[in-house]
C-alpha positions in Angstrom: -14.3 -25.1 3.7 -17.5 -26.1 1.8 -20.7 -24.2 2.1 -22.1 -26.7 4.6 -19.0 -26.2 6.8 -19.4 -22.4 6.5 -23.0 -22.6 7.6 -22.0 -24.7 10.6 -19.3 -22.2 11.5 -21.6 -19.2 11.2 -24.2 -21.0 13.4 -21.6 -21.7 16.0 -19.6 -18.5 16.1 -21.9 -15.9 14.4 -21.4 -14.0 11.2 -18.5 -11.6 10.9 -20.8 -9.3 8.9 -23.0 -8.3 11.9 -25.1 -5.2 11.3 -28.3 -3.5 12.2 -30.1 -3.6 15.5 -28.6 -7.0 16.5 -25.1 -5.5 16.4 -26.0 -2.6 18.7 -27.7 -4.9 21.1 -24.7 -7.3 21.3 -22.2 -4.5 21.7 -23.7 -2.7 24.7 -20.9 -3.8 27.1 -18.1 -3.0 24.6 -15.6 -0.4 26.0 -15.8 1.6 22.8 -19.6 1.8 22.9 -19.4 2.9 26.6 -17.0 5.7 25.7 -19.2 6.9 22.8 -22.4 6.9 24.9 -20.5 8.7 27.7 -19.8 11.5 25.2 -23.5 11.8 24.2 -23.6 9.6 21.1 -26.6 7.4 20.3 -26.9 4.5 17.8 -27.7 5.7 14.3 -26.2 9.2 14.9 -23.2 10.4 12.9 -19.9 11.2 14.7 -18.7 14.8 14.9 -19.3 17.9 17.0 -22.9 18.2 15.6 -23.5 14.6 14.6 -22.8 15.5 11.0 -20.6 12.6 10.2 -21.5 9.4 8.4 -24.1 7.2 10.2 -23.3 4.1 8.1 -20.2 2.0 8.0 -17.6 2.5 5.3 -18.1 0.0 2.5 -15.1 -2.4 2.2 -13.9 -4.2 -0.9 -11.4 -7.1 -1.1 -8.4 -6.4 -3.2 -7.8 -9.1 -5.8 -4.2 -8.3 -6.6 -1.0 -7.7 -4.6 -0.3 -4.1 -5.7 -0.2 -1.4 -3.1 -2.8 1.3 -2.6 -2.5 3.9 -5.4 -0.5 1.7 -7.7 -1.0 2.2 -11.4 -1.9 -0.6 -13.8 1.5 -0.6 -15.5 2.4 -3.7 -17.5 5.5 -5.8 -16.8 7.1 -4.4 -20.0 6.5 -0.8 -18.8 8.0 -1.6 -15.4 11.0 -3.3 -17.0 11.6 -0.4 -19.3 11.4 2.1 -16.4 13.9 0.0 -14.4 16.2 -0.3 -17.4 16.1 3.5 -17.9 17.1 4.0 -14.2 19.9 1.4 -14.5 21.2 3.1 -17.7 21.2 6.4 -16.0 23.2 5.0 -13.1 25.7 3.5 -15.5 26.0 6.8 -17.4 26.7 8.7 -14.2 29.3 6.2 -13.2 31.0 6.5 -16.6 31.0 10.3 -16.3 28.5 10.8 -19.1 25.4 11.6 -16.9 23.8 15.0 -16.2 25.1 15.3 -12.6 28.5 13.8 -13.1 31.2 16.1 -11.7 
């Protein structure tokens, strides 16, 4: 999708990055908005018993790799060595030479 196509798409369907006053105006009939307002919340106020929570959205970032959350930046060599050590431990236990071989 080229930039011209993206502009046409946003013009037709709106931006996924809606924010500010226009967002709150468009979402007045949303069930979640109705529930929040029914519990006394107002736009711009933080969540929580005393409104002490964050009043802004959590910033999101796009992950550029396929590692899981909290993964370390180990190299392939380190990963291979770790798996080799595990495999050698299994072989040692099967041969009766491991720590917990009985």
